[in-house]
Backbone as a printed PyTorch tensor [residue, N CA C, xyz], in Angstrom:
tensor([[[-52.7990,  38.8280,  52.8880],
         [-51.5510,  38.2110,  52.5130],
         [-51.7970,  37.3010,  51.3190]],

        [[-50.8370,  37.2490,  50.4230],
         [-50.9750,  36.4040,  49.2540],
         [-50.3200,  35.0610,  49.5170]],

        [[-50.6230,  34.1150,  48.6950],
         [-50.0530,  32.7800,  48.8610],
         [-48.6680,  32.7150,  48.2290]],

        [[-47.8530,  31.7950,  48.7170],
         [-46.5140,  31.5790,  48.1820],
         [-46.6060,  30.8850,  46.8300]],

        [[-45.5070,  30.9220,  46.0770],
         [-45.4760,  30.2310,  44.7970],
         [-45.6100,  28.7350,  45.0210]],

        [[-45.8970,  27.9940,  43.9310],
         [-46.1240,  26.5620,  44.0670],
         [-44.8770,  25.8270,  44.5390]],

        [[-43.6780,  26.3980,  44.3030],
         [-42.4570,  25.7580,  44.7940],
         [-42.3040,  25.9340,  46.3020]],

        [[-43.1670,  26.7460,  46.8920],
         [-43.1210,  26.9850,  48.3300],
         [-44.4870,  26.6870,  48.9510]],

        [[-45.0600,  25.5670,  48.5960],
         [-46.3580,  25.2050,  49.1520],
         [-46.2670,  25.0500,  50.6550]],

        [[-47.3270,  25.4630,  51.3620],
         [-47.3070,  25.3030,  52.8210],
         [-47.3630,  23.8290,  53.2120]],

        [[-46.8620,  23.5530,  54.4090],
         [-47.0100,  22.2220,  54.9660],
         [-48.4660,  22.0030,  55.3380]],

        [[-48.8400,  20.7450,  55.5020],
         [-50.1810,  20.4070,  55.9490],
         [-50.3500,  20.8970,  57.3810]],

        [[-51.3500,  21.7470,  57.5960],
         [-51.5950,  22.3440,  58.8980],
         [-52.7930,  21.6630,  59.5440]],

        [[-52.6320,  21.3140,  60.8070],
         [-53.7340,  20.7290,  61.5690],
         [-54.2370,  21.7910,  62.5350]],

        [[-55.5280,  22.0640,  62.4430],
         [-56.1300,  23.0310,  63.3640],
         [-56.7740,  22.2660,  64.4980]],

        [[-56.2770,  22.5260,  65.7150],
         [-56.8660,  21.9230,  66.9090],
         [-58.0580,  22.7620,  67.2960]],

        [[-57.9480,  23.4590,  68.3820],
         [-58.9670,  24.4280,  68.7720],
         [-58.8930,  25.6030,  67.8100]],

        [[-59.9400,  26.4410,  67.7730],
         [-59.8330,  27.6250,  66.9270],
         [-58.5860,  28.4310,  67.2930]],

        [[-57.9080,  28.8930,  66.2720],
         [-56.6940,  29.7020,  66.4160],
         [-55.5350,  28.9330,  67.0380]],

        [[-55.5020,  27.6130,  66.8520],
         [-54.4290,  26.7710,  67.3720],
         [-54.0370,  25.7800,  66.2770]],

        [[-52.7900,  25.8820,  65.7820],
         [-52.3640,  25.1290,  64.6090],
         [-51.0390,  24.4180,  64.8740]],

        [[-50.8540,  23.2650,  64.2380],
         [-49.5830,  22.5560,  64.2860],
         [-49.2340,  22.0580,  62.8930]],

        [[-47.9350,  21.9010,  62.6640],
         [-47.4590,  21.2630,  61.4420],
         [-46.0690,  20.6960,  61.7020]],

        [[-45.6560,  19.7820,  60.8360],
         [-44.3360,  19.1630,  60.9170],
         [-43.6130,  19.4890,  59.6220]],

        [[-42.3640,  19.9900,  59.7360],
         [-41.6260,  20.3210,  58.5150],
         [-40.8810,  19.1000,  57.9900]],

        [[-40.1600,  19.2780,  56.9010],
         [-39.4830,  18.1640,  56.2150],
         [-38.4200,  17.4890,  57.0760]],

        [[-37.9250,  18.2090,  58.0850],
         [-36.9100,  17.6560,  58.9770],
         [-37.5200,  16.9960,  60.2110]],

        [[-38.8580,  16.8840,  60.2320],
         [-39.5400,  16.2420,  61.3490],
         [-39.6960,  17.1270,  62.5720]],

        [[-39.4860,  18.4320,  62.4130],
         [-39.6190,  19.3630,  63.5310],
         [-41.0750,  19.8010,  63.6360]],

        [[-41.6320,  19.6730,  64.8340],
         [-43.0120,  20.0800,  65.0870],
         [-43.0650,  21.5670,  65.3910]],

        [[-44.0360,  22.2480,  64.7810],
         [-44.2690,  23.6680,  65.0150],
         [-45.6760,  23.8480,  65.5540]],

        [[-45.7970,  24.7860,  66.4820],
         [-47.0900,  25.1130,  67.0770],
         [-47.2940,  26.6100,  66.8880]],

        [[-48.3780,  26.9880,  66.2290],
         [-48.7350,  28.3840,  66.0030],
         [-50.0680,  28.6240,  66.6830]],

        [[-50.1480,  29.6760,  67.4740],
         [-51.4080,  29.9090,  68.1690],
         [-51.6150,  31.3920,  68.4590]],

        [[-52.8790,  31.7220,  68.6000],
         [-53.3240,  33.0800,  68.8800],
         [-53.9870,  33.0790,  70.2550]],

        [[-53.5970,  34.0390,  71.0990],
         [-54.1550,  34.1530,  72.4400],
         [-54.9090,  35.4700,  72.5420]],

        [[-56.1980,  35.4410,  72.8900],
         [-56.9500,  36.6990,  72.9660],
         [-56.3980,  37.6000,  74.0730]],

        [[-56.3000,  38.8910,  73.7790],
         [-55.8170,  39.8340,  74.7860],
         [-56.8390,  40.9140,  75.1080]],

        [[-57.9780,  40.8990,  74.4220],
         [-58.9700,  41.9520,  74.6490],
         [-59.5960,  41.8790,  76.0400]],

        [[-59.5130,  40.7290,  76.7080],
         [-60.0430,  40.6650,  78.0750],
         [-59.1460,  41.4450,  79.0460]],

        [[-57.8600,  41.5430,  78.7250],
         [-56.9180,  42.2960,  79.5500],
         [-56.8480,  43.7540,  79.0940]],

        [[-56.9300,  43.9690,  77.7880],
         [-56.8650,  45.3040,  77.1830],
         [-58.1130,  45.4930,  76.3180]],

        [[-59.2460,  45.8870,  76.9060],
         [-60.5250,  45.9370,  76.1840],
         [-60.5140,  46.8170,  74.9340]],

        [[-59.6750,  47.8230,  74.8850],
         [-59.6120,  48.6720,  73.6940],
         [-59.0770,  47.9440,  72.4820]],

        [[-58.3580,  46.8640,  72.7120],
         [-57.8140,  46.0630,  71.6150],
         [-58.8220,  44.9750,  71.2450]],

        [[-59.9370,  45.4180,  70.7080],
         [-61.0490,  44.5370,  70.3640],
         [-60.6210,  43.5240,  69.2980]],

        [[-61.0250,  42.2650,  69.4870],
         [-60.6990,  41.1720,  68.5640],
         [-59.2060,  41.0810,  68.2790]],

        [[-58.3860,  41.3510,  69.2990],
         [-56.9370,  41.3350,  69.1210],
         [-56.3430,  40.1530,  69.8670]],

        [[-55.3630,  39.5310,  69.2230],
         [-54.7320,  38.3230,  69.7390],
         [-53.2160,  38.4860,  69.6700]],

        [[-52.5220,  37.9290,  70.6520],
         [-51.0760,  37.8180,  70.5120],
         [-50.8230,  36.5520,  69.6910]],

        [[-49.7560,  36.5760,  68.9160],
         [-49.4280,  35.4610,  68.0330],
         [-48.1020,  34.8670,  68.4660]],

        [[-48.0590,  33.5390,  68.5630],
         [-46.8400,  32.8420,  68.9800],
         [-46.5200,  31.7090,  68.0200]],

        [[-45.2260,  31.5260,  67.8100],
         [-44.7060,  30.4010,  67.0350],
         [-43.7020,  29.6910,  67.9330]],

        [[-43.9380,  28.4140,  68.1630],
         [-43.0090,  27.6200,  68.9630],
         [-42.6120,  26.4040,  68.1550]],

        [[-41.3530,  26.0440,  68.2630],
         [-40.9080,  24.8100,  67.6170],
         [-40.2880,  23.9050,  68.6510]],

        [[-40.4100,  22.6060,  68.3910],
         [-39.8640,  21.5940,  69.2800],
         [-38.3530,  21.5800,  69.1510]],

        [[-37.6750,  21.5150,  70.2740],
         [-36.2240,  21.3900,  70.2520],
         [-35.5300,  22.7140,  69.9850]],

        [[-34.2190,  22.6930,  70.0990],
         [-33.4340,  23.9060,  69.9080],
         [-32.3440,  23.7340,  68.8660]],

        [[-32.2570,  22.5470,  68.2700],
         [-31.2280,  22.3210,  67.2570],
         [-31.4960,  23.1830,  66.0370]],

        [[-30.4350,  23.7680,  65.4600],
         [-30.6330,  24.5270,  64.2200],
         [-31.0640,  23.5860,  63.1010]],

        [[-31.7560,  24.1270,  62.1370],
         [-32.1850,  23.3140,  61.0040],
         [-31.8990,  24.0880,  59.7200]],

        [[-31.7890,  23.3750,  58.6060],
         [-31.5130,  24.0600,  57.3350],
         [-32.6520,  25.0040,  56.9560]],

        [[-32.3370,  25.9690,  56.1130],
         [-33.3390,  26.9020,  55.6150],
         [-34.4920,  26.1360,  54.9790]],

        [[-35.7020,  26.5320,  55.2990],
         [-36.8920,  25.8440,  54.8040],
         [-37.9320,  26.9060,  54.4720]],

        [[-38.0360,  27.2650,  53.2080],
         [-38.9570,  28.3160,  52.7800],
         [-40.4200,  27.9360,  52.9720]],

        [[-40.6870,  26.6510,  53.0820],
         [-42.0730,  26.2290,  53.2760],
         [-42.6060,  26.6180,  54.6560]],

        [[-41.7120,  26.8630,  55.6180],
         [-42.1700,  27.3150,  56.9350],
         [-42.8340,  28.6770,  56.7870]],

        [[-42.1970,  29.5880,  56.0650],
         [-42.7940,  30.9160,  55.8370],
         [-44.1420,  30.7850,  55.1530]],

        [[-44.2060,  29.9540,  54.1180],
         [-45.4710,  29.7660,  53.3930],
         [-46.5530,  29.2230,  54.3210]],

        [[-46.1690,  28.3680,  55.2560],
         [-47.1330,  27.7820,  56.1940],
         [-47.6150,  28.8230,  57.1930]],

        [[-46.6970,  29.6150,  57.7350],
         [-47.0890,  30.6790,  58.6620],
         [-48.0230,  31.6540,  57.9560]],

        [[-47.7050,  32.0080,  56.7250],
         [-48.5450,  32.9340,  55.9580],
         [-49.9330,  32.3450,  55.7330]],

        [[-50.0210,  31.0520,  55.4740],
         [-51.3230,  30.4050,  55.2880],
         [-52.1520,  30.4880,  56.5670]],

        [[-51.5360,  30.2720,  57.7170],
         [-52.2470,  30.3780,  58.9890],
         [-52.7190,  31.8220,  59.1990]],

        [[-51.8570,  32.7880,  58.9080],
         [-52.2390,  34.1940,  59.0580],
         [-53.3510,  34.5800,  58.0800]],

        [[-53.2940,  34.0360,  56.8760],
         [-54.3600,  34.2990,  55.9060],
         [-55.7080,  33.8340,  56.4570]],

        [[-55.7220,  32.6600,  57.0640],
         [-56.9560,  32.1430,  57.6780],
         [-57.4290,  33.0730,  58.7940]],

        [[-56.4880,  33.5070,  59.6290],
         [-56.8160,  34.3760,  60.7610],
         [-57.4330,  35.6900,  60.2780]],

        [[-56.8500,  36.2910,  59.2530],
         [-57.3130,  37.5900,  58.7870],
         [-58.5010,  37.5120,  57.8210]],

        [[-59.0460,  36.3130,  57.6050],
         [-60.2830,  36.2160,  56.8320],
         [-61.3940,  36.9690,  57.5360]],

        [[-61.3320,  37.0400,  58.8630],
         [-62.2570,  37.8760,  59.6190],
         [-61.6460,  39.2680,  59.6590]],

        [[-62.2350,  40.2060,  58.9390],
         [-61.6860,  41.5490,  58.7880],
         [-61.5370,  42.2700,  60.1220]],

        [[-62.2610,  41.8410,  61.1470],
         [-62.2120,  42.5030,  62.4490],
         [-61.0580,  42.0010,  63.3220]],

        [[-60.3920,  40.9110,  62.9410],
         [-59.2860,  40.3880,  63.7430],
         [-58.0610,  41.2870,  63.6340]],

        [[-57.3510,  41.4110,  64.7340],
         [-56.0670,  42.1020,  64.7780],
         [-55.0940,  41.2160,  65.5480]],

        [[-53.7980,  41.4270,  65.2910],
         [-52.7950,  40.5610,  65.8890],
         [-51.6260,  41.4000,  66.3910]],

        [[-51.1140,  41.0350,  67.5430],
         [-49.9030,  41.6530,  68.0520],
         [-48.8180,  40.5890,  68.1080]],

        [[-47.7060,  40.8930,  67.4660],
         [-46.5340,  40.0210,  67.4940],
         [-45.5710,  40.6140,  68.5090]],

        [[-45.1450,  39.7950,  69.4630],
         [-44.2300,  40.2330,  70.5160],
         [-42.9150,  39.4750,  70.3550]],

        [[-41.8260,  40.2200,  70.2600],
         [-40.4890,  39.6290,  70.2210],
         [-39.7500,  40.1190,  71.4550]],

        [[-39.4400,  39.2120,  72.3910],
         [-38.7670,  39.6310,  73.6130],
         [-37.2630,  39.3870,  73.5060]],

        [[-36.5320,  39.9680,  74.4470],
         [-35.0690,  39.9200,  74.4070],
         [-34.4780,  38.8490,  75.3120]],

        [[-35.2760,  37.8970,  75.7410],
         [-34.7860,  36.8690,  76.6700],
         [-33.5690,  36.1480,  76.1070]],

        [[-33.5950,  35.8060,  74.8180],
         [-32.4720,  35.0810,  74.2120],
         [-31.6140,  35.9780,  73.3200]],

        [[-31.9020,  37.2800,  73.2930],
         [-31.1220,  38.2070,  72.4840],
         [-31.4180,  38.1480,  70.9930]],

        [[-32.4670,  37.4400,  70.5980],
         [-32.7810,  37.2820,  69.1730],
         [-34.0180,  38.0570,  68.7490]],

        [[-34.4190,  39.0530,  69.5390],
         [-35.6400,  39.7910,  69.2340],
         [-35.5730,  40.4890,  67.8740]],

        [[-34.4210,  41.0540,  67.5210],
         [-34.3120,  41.7620,  66.2470],
         [-34.3140,  40.7920,  65.0670]],

        [[-33.7080,  39.6220,  65.2320],
         [-33.7430,  38.6080,  64.1750],
         [-35.1780,  38.1710,  63.9100]],

        [[-35.9380,  37.9340,  65.0050],
         [-37.3300,  37.5100,  64.8310],
         [-38.1640,  38.6080,  64.1720]],

        [[-38.0020,  39.8430,  64.6290],
         [-38.7620,  40.9400,  64.0410],
         [-38.3860,  41.1100,  62.5670]],

        [[-37.0890,  41.0720,  62.2490],
         [-36.6580,  41.2300,  60.8570],
         [-37.2200,  40.1310,  59.9690]],

        [[-37.2400,  38.9030,  60.4710],
         [-37.8060,  37.7930,  59.7040],
         [-39.2850,  38.0400,  59.4400]],

        [[-40.0210,  38.4130,  60.4590],
         [-41.4490,  38.6480,  60.2930],
         [-41.7000,  39.8480,  59.3870]],

        [[-40.8770,  40.8920,  59.4950],
         [-41.0030,  42.0490,  58.5970],
         [-40.7720,  41.6440,  57.1460]],

        [[-39.7730,  40.7900,  56.9000],
         [-39.5250,  40.3190,  55.5230],
         [-40.7250,  39.5540,  55.0000]],

        [[-41.2820,  38.6490,  55.8260],
         [-42.4560,  37.8980,  55.4110],
         [-43.6090,  38.8520,  55.1040]],

        [[-43.8050,  39.8330,  55.9690],
         [-44.8920,  40.7900,  55.7830],
         [-44.7390,  41.5220,  54.4450]],

        [[-43.5550,  42.0220,  54.1730],
         [-43.3480,  42.7870,  52.9430],
         [-43.4160,  41.9020,  51.6980]],

        [[-43.0170,  40.6630,  51.8010],
         [-43.0470,  39.7580,  50.6600],
         [-44.4650,  39.2610,  50.3590]],

        [[-45.1970,  38.8900,  51.3940],
         [-46.4940,  38.2480,  51.2020],
         [-47.6930,  39.1910,  51.2960]],

        [[-47.5310,  40.3620,  51.8770],
         [-48.6750,  41.2540,  52.0600],
         [-49.1900,  41.7160,  50.7020]],

        [[-50.4640,  41.5470,  50.4840],
         [-51.0830,  41.9700,  49.2250],
         [-51.5860,  43.4100,  49.2990]],

        [[-51.2020,  44.1210,  50.3190],
         [-51.6270,  45.5050,  50.4880],
         [-52.8460,  45.6680,  51.3670]],

        [[-53.4010,  44.5720,  51.8540],
         [-54.6260,  44.6560,  52.6480],
         [-54.3610,  44.8350,  54.1410]],

        [[-53.1050,  44.6960,  54.5770],
         [-52.7880,  44.7750,  56.0000],
         [-51.9520,  46.0070,  56.3320]],

        [[-52.1880,  46.5380,  57.5170],
         [-51.3470,  47.5780,  58.1130],
         [-50.4990,  46.9350,  59.1940]],

        [[-49.3200,  47.5100,  59.4300],
         [-48.4470,  47.0750,  60.5260],
         [-47.8750,  48.3110,  61.1890]],

        [[-47.8980,  48.3310,  62.5180],
         [-47.3030,  49.4170,  63.2910],
         [-46.3150,  48.7900,  64.2690]],

        [[-45.0420,  49.1850,  64.1490],
         [-43.9790,  48.6620,  65.0140],
         [-43.7400,  49.5860,  66.1940]],

        [[-43.3310,  48.9920,  67.3110],
         [-42.9850,  49.7660,  68.5000],
         [-41.9450,  48.9850,  69.3020]],

        [[-41.2100,  49.7140,  70.1390],
         [-40.2310,  49.1050,  71.0330],
         [-40.4170,  49.6940,  72.4220]],

        [[-40.3840,  48.8230,  73.4170],
         [-40.4220,  49.2670,  74.8070],
         [-39.3790,  48.4710,  75.5720]],

        [[-38.8390,  49.0830,  76.6040],
         [-37.8210,  48.3790,  77.3620],
         [-37.7770,  48.8320,  78.7980]],

        [[-37.2310,  47.9580,  79.6030],
         [-37.0580,  48.2340,  81.0200],
         [-35.7710,  47.5470,  81.4430]],

        [[-34.7110,  48.3350,  81.6770],
         [-33.4200,  47.7520,  82.0120],
         [-32.8660,  47.0020,  80.8130]],

        [[-32.4470,  45.7620,  81.0490],
         [-31.9000,  44.9440,  79.9690],
         [-32.9780,  44.2030,  79.1870]],

        [[-34.2200,  44.3250,  79.6210],
         [-35.3150,  43.6070,  78.9770],
         [-36.0020,  44.5200,  77.9680]],

        [[-36.1890,  44.0080,  76.7740],
         [-36.7740,  44.8050,  75.7060],
         [-37.8470,  43.9920,  74.9860]],

        [[-38.9150,  44.6740,  74.5850],
         [-39.9580,  44.0590,  73.7810],
         [-40.0850,  44.8280,  72.4760]],

        [[-40.1500,  44.0820,  71.3840],
         [-40.4710,  44.6490,  70.0820],
         [-41.8850,  44.1830,  69.7710]],

        [[-42.7860,  45.1230,  69.5560],
         [-44.1870,  44.7910,  69.3100],
         [-44.6060,  45.3070,  67.9420]],

        [[-45.4480,  44.5430,  67.2980],
         [-46.0570,  44.9720,  66.0400],
         [-47.5280,  44.5990,  66.0920]],

        [[-48.3780,  45.5600,  65.7480],
         [-49.8020,  45.2590,  65.6170],
         [-50.1230,  45.2040,  64.1310]],

        [[-50.8610,  44.1840,  63.7400],
         [-51.2890,  43.9820,  62.3590],
         [-52.8100,  43.9860,  62.3320]],

        [[-53.3710,  44.6590,  61.3450],
         [-54.8190,  44.6570,  61.1650],
         [-55.1250,  44.9830,  59.7140]],

        [[-56.2990,  44.5310,  59.2800],
         [-56.7420,  44.8030,  57.9120],
         [-56.9990,  46.3020,  57.7610]],

        [[-56.6770,  46.8170,  56.5970],
         [-56.8780,  48.2450,  56.3440],
         [-58.3470,  48.6320,  56.4450]],

        [[-59.2460,  47.6840,  56.1750],
         [-60.6740,  47.9810,  56.2530],
         [-61.3010,  47.4880,  57.5600]],

        [[-60.4700,  47.2520,  58.5640],
         [-60.9770,  46.8540,  59.8750],
         [-61.8280,  47.9990,  60.4290]],

        [[-63.0870,  47.7340,  60.7890],
         [-63.9550,  48.8160,  61.2760],
         [-63.4930,  49.4160,  62.6020]],

        [[-62.5920,  48.7380,  63.3190],
         [-62.0850,  49.2270,  64.6030],
         [-60.6750,  49.8290,  64.4640]],

        [[-60.2490,  50.1190,  63.2560],
         [-58.8850,  50.5600,  62.9830],
         [-58.4410,  51.7130,  63.8830]],

        [[-59.2110,  52.7770,  63.9570],
         [-58.8100,  53.9360,  64.7670],
         [-58.7510,  53.5810,  66.2530]],

        [[-59.7030,  52.7840,  66.7170],
         [-59.7010,  52.3440,  68.1090],
         [-58.4550,  51.5000,  68.3950]],

        [[-58.0930,  50.6170,  67.4630],
         [-56.9170,  49.7730,  67.6430],
         [-55.6400,  50.6070,  67.7250]],

        [[-55.5270,  51.6100,  66.8710],
         [-54.3400,  52.4710,  66.8710],
         [-54.2210,  53.2090,  68.2020]],

        [[-55.3370,  53.7660,  68.6760],
         [-55.3280,  54.4640,  69.9770],
         [-54.9860,  53.5080,  71.1110]],

        [[-55.6250,  52.3450,  71.1150],
         [-55.4150,  51.3720,  72.1960],
         [-53.9830,  50.8370,  72.1830]],

        [[-53.4110,  50.6480,  71.0090],
         [-52.0250,  50.1950,  70.9160],
         [-51.0960,  51.2570,  71.5030]],

        [[-51.3380,  52.5110,  71.1890],
         [-50.5560,  53.6050,  71.7740],
         [-50.6960,  53.6540,  73.2820]],

        [[-51.9220,  53.4850,  73.7750],
         [-52.1450,  53.4550,  75.2260],
         [-51.4040,  52.2830,  75.8690]],

        [[-51.4520,  51.1350,  75.2140],
         [-50.7820,  49.9470,  75.7220],
         [-49.2870,  50.2030,  75.8920]],

        [[-48.6930,  50.8870,  74.9440],
         [-47.2510,  51.1410,  74.9890],
         [-46.8670,  52.0360,  76.1570]],

        [[-47.7990,  52.8400,  76.6150],
         [-47.5030,  53.7300,  77.7400],
         [-47.8230,  53.0670,  79.0840]],

        [[-48.3520,  51.8360,  79.0380],
         [-48.6950,  51.0950,  80.2550],
         [-47.7540,  49.9130,  80.4120]],

        [[-48.1570,  48.9600,  81.2040],
         [-47.3900,  47.7360,  81.4140],
         [-47.7340,  46.7330,  80.3230]],

        [[-46.8470,  46.6070,  79.3360],
         [-47.0880,  45.6970,  78.2230],
         [-46.4780,  44.3240,  78.4560]],

        [[-45.9000,  44.0900,  79.6020],
         [-45.1210,  42.8750,  79.8060],
         [-45.9770,  41.6320,  80.0040]],

        [[-47.3060,  41.7650,  80.0510],
         [-48.1550,  40.6040,  80.1760],
         [-48.6270,  40.0580,  78.8430]],

        [[-48.2830,  40.7140,  77.7430],
         [-48.7640,  40.3000,  76.4310],
         [-47.8420,  39.2400,  75.8550]],

        [[-48.3580,  38.0550,  75.6960],
         [-47.6710,  37.0160,  74.9330],
         [-46.3400,  36.5510,  75.5060]],

        [[-46.0090,  36.9380,  76.7210],
         [-44.7380,  36.4760,  77.2850],
         [-44.9690,  35.8130,  78.6160]]])
């Protein structure tokens, strides 16, 4: 992923534990970004983590392009290890799964420097739906294994990932 323009500098990010980040935006809203390993549950997904973004409170806030730049900076750090892979899960609990996926897809297409692959999938059971995307570097040595394991995951119980 490439960096944002200087008019969209990322916020100052504090890294707690490895793969655990926080920042505060201009409106004083705290954001928590973190990666949770899933390879212990799904061994075929080697060096794969679910990715979560949580913000404090539920009040709407004005558009803030620096949030995207900050998320991209965290992802850039994560993908410095070519073997890392990430699964983004958007669930339908609040009915905003497509908005979240579309936002992340826009960020991916805008900031991706061509070094990352993304594979989207949808699974559902009744009224509950999950939109999943796996991201990995094109030169990830486990690329074929990740693709197979992601396909296998979709045919199994995926409801324990990141939710």
